[in-house]
C-alpha positions in Angstrom: 0.1 0.1 0.0 1.3 3.4 -0.9 0.8 6.6 1.4 -1.3 5.2 4.2 -3.3 8.4 5.7 -4.9 7.1 9.1 -4.2 4.9 11.7 -6.8 2.5 10.7 -5.6 2.2 7.2 -1.8 2.2 8.3 -2.9 -0.8 10.4 -3.8 -3.2 7.7 -1.1 -5.3 6.9 -2.9 -7.9 4.5 -6.1 -7.0 2.4 -8.9 -9.3 3.0 -10.7 -10.2 -0.2 -14.4 -10.8 -0.3 -15.4 -14.5 -0.4 -18.4 -14.1 -2.8 -19.5 -11.1 -4.8 -22.9 -10.7 -3.4 -24.2 -8.7 -0.5 -24.6 -11.2 2.1 -27.8 -9.1 3.6 -29.4 -8.5 0.3 -29.4 -12.0 -0.5 -31.0 -12.9 2.8 -33.9 -10.5 1.6 -33.7 -10.5 -2.2 -32.8 -7.0 -2.1 -30.6 -5.4 -4.9 -27.5 -3.7 -4.8 -24.9 -1.6 -7.3 -21.4 -1.9 -5.5 -20.0 -4.2 -2.9 -17.5 -3.1 -0.3 -15.6 -5.9 2.0 -15.0 -5.1 5.8 -11.0 -5.3 6.6 -12.1 -6.3 10.0 -14.3 -9.2 9.5 -14.4 -10.0 6.1 -18.0 -9.3 5.7 -19.1 -8.0 1.9 -22.0 -5.8 1.9 -23.5 -2.9 -0.3 -22.4 0.5 -0.7 -24.1 3.6 0.0 -25.2 3.8 -3.9 -27.3 1.1 -2.9 -30.8 1.1 -1.5 -30.1 -0.7 2.0 -26.6 0.6 2.3 -25.5 -2.3 4.3 -22.1 -1.8 4.7 -22.5 1.6 6.4 -25.2 0.2 8.8 -22.2 -2.8 9.4 -19.9 0.1 10.4 -22.6 1.8 12.7 -23.2 -1.5 14.5 -19.9 -2.9 14.9 -17.4 0.3 14.5 -15.3 -1.9 11.9 -13.5 1.3 10.1 -12.0 0.0 7.0 -13.5 -1.3 3.7 -12.2 -2.1 0.5 -14.0 -1.9 -2.8 -15.1 -5.4 -3.7 -15.4 -4.5 -7.4 -13.1 -6.1 -9.9 -10.5 -3.7 -11.1 -11.0 -1.4 -8.1 -8.0 -1.3 -5.4 -8.8 1.1 -2.8 -9.6 1.4 0.9 -12.2 3.7 2.8 -11.9 4.6 6.6 -15.3 5.6 7.8 -14.1 7.4 11.2 -11.3 9.5 9.1 -13.1 9.6 5.9 -9.8 8.6 4.1 -9.4 7.0 0.7 -6.5 5.2 -0.1 -5.7 3.4 -3.6 -3.2 0.5 -3.4 -1.5 -2.3 -5.7 
């Protein structure tokens, strides 16, 4: 990773990749999603804020797990919720 800009992102030593490219919560209720994010604390893959249910933000609010990655193929970035920090990685 280049240029870590917050303590949460700089604490990431290995990127947790998604197990599946589905929103774990939307699939339970037949919901739809636009983009996916994977929690770097627990590995949950959930939908983004552009999706109707915004499951990843709910997950952050409930668990306080700070950092997610984009689970979209070809996108290599991290987002830190508490610090509103965005970092691209290789």
